[in-house]
C-alpha positions in Angstrom: -0.1 -13.5 12.1 2.7 -11.1 12.9 2.9 -7.3 12.6 5.5 -4.6 12.1 4.3 -1.3 13.4 6.0 2.0 12.7 5.0 4.9 15.0 6.0 8.3 13.5 6.3 11.3 15.8 5.2 14.7 14.8 7.7 16.1 12.2 8.7 19.7 12.1 7.9 20.1 8.4 4.7 18.1 7.9 4.5 18.7 4.1 8.1 17.6 3.5 7.7 14.5 5.7 4.5 13.4 3.9 6.2 13.9 0.5 9.3 12.0 1.6 7.2 9.2 3.2 5.1 8.7 0.1 7.9 9.1 -2.5 10.9 7.6 -0.8 9.7 5.1 1.8 6.3 3.6 0.8 7.4 2.4 -2.7 9.9 0.0 -1.1 8.1 -0.9 2.1 4.9 -1.7 0.4 6.8 -4.0 -2.1 8.4 -6.1 0.6 7.8 -9.8 0.0 5.2 -11.6 2.2 3.2 -8.6 3.2 -0.4 -9.8 3.7 -2.0 -6.5 4.8 -1.1 -2.8 5.2 -2.7 -0.3 7.5 -1.9 3.4 7.6 -3.5 5.7 10.2 -3.0 9.5 10.6 -3.4 10.6 14.2 -6.0 13.3 14.9 -5.1 13.6 18.6 -5.9 12.0 21.9 -8.3 12.6 24.8 -6.3 15.6 26.0 -5.6 17.2 22.6 -2.7 17.0 20.2 -0.7 13.7 20.2 3.0 13.0 20.2 2.5 10.8 17.1 1.5 11.8 13.6 1.2 8.5 11.8 1.0 4.7 12.3 2.1 2.4 9.5 1.5 -1.3 10.0 2.6 -4.3 7.9 1.1 -7.8 8.6 2.8 -11.1 7.8 2.0 -14.7 8.2 4.6 -15.1 11.0 7.8 -13.7 12.5 9.9 -15.6 10.0 8.1 -14.0 7.0 8.5 -10.5 8.6 12.2 -11.1 9.2 12.6 -12.3 5.6 10.8 -9.2 4.3 12.9 -6.8 6.4 16.1 -8.4 5.1 15.0 -8.5 1.5 16.3 -5.9 -1.0 13.0 -3.9 -0.7 13.1 -4.2 3.1 16.7 -2.9 3.3 15.9 0.0 1.0 12.8 0.8 3.0 14.9 0.8 6.2 17.5 3.1 4.6 14.8 5.5 3.4 13.1 5.4 6.8 16.4 6.5 8.5 17.0 9.2 5.9 13.5 10.8 6.0 12.6 10.5 9.7 15.8 10.3 11.8 14.8 10.2 15.5 11.1 10.4 14.6 10.0 6.8 14.5 9.7 3.7 16.7 9.5 0.1 15.3 7.5 -2.5 17.1 7.1 -6.2 16.4 3.9 -7.9 17.6 2.3 -11.3 17.5 -1.3 -10.7 16.5 -3.5 -13.1 18.4 -6.9 -11.9 17.4 -8.3 -10.1 14.3 -12.1 -9.5 14.5 -14.0 -7.3 12.1 -17.5 -6.4 13.2 -20.1 -4.5 11.2 -20.4 -0.9 12.3 -22.3 -0.7 15.6 -22.4 -4.5 16.1 -21.9 -5.7 19.6 -19.7 -8.8 20.3 -21.7 -12.0 20.4 -22.5 -13.2 24.0 -20.9 -16.4 24.9 -23.3 -18.8 26.6 -21.9 -20.7 29.6 -22.3 -24.5 29.5 -25.2 -25.8 31.7 
């Protein structure tokens, strides 16, 4: 699995940013071909208080080729143009190879692995 992560820094006008993000970016980005999963997180802060970042938006794909195809598609290009228009200098794009995806029930501990005897 492969992931495109967009880190958004704190905007000066939060209301305008949220409106533009929802109305001008999401409609194209969420419609990119090959998207398997989407995660959006709004940052509350960090251990020392307010954080540099406001939002994390992540798109998951089967592999790097699928992500590249999505980003070069009509919807991907439109999303990229919208991103540049609504958040110039406020975002960072990261590409990552996802090697593990484990979902545990709330409070569940990882299973202990027994060593061979």
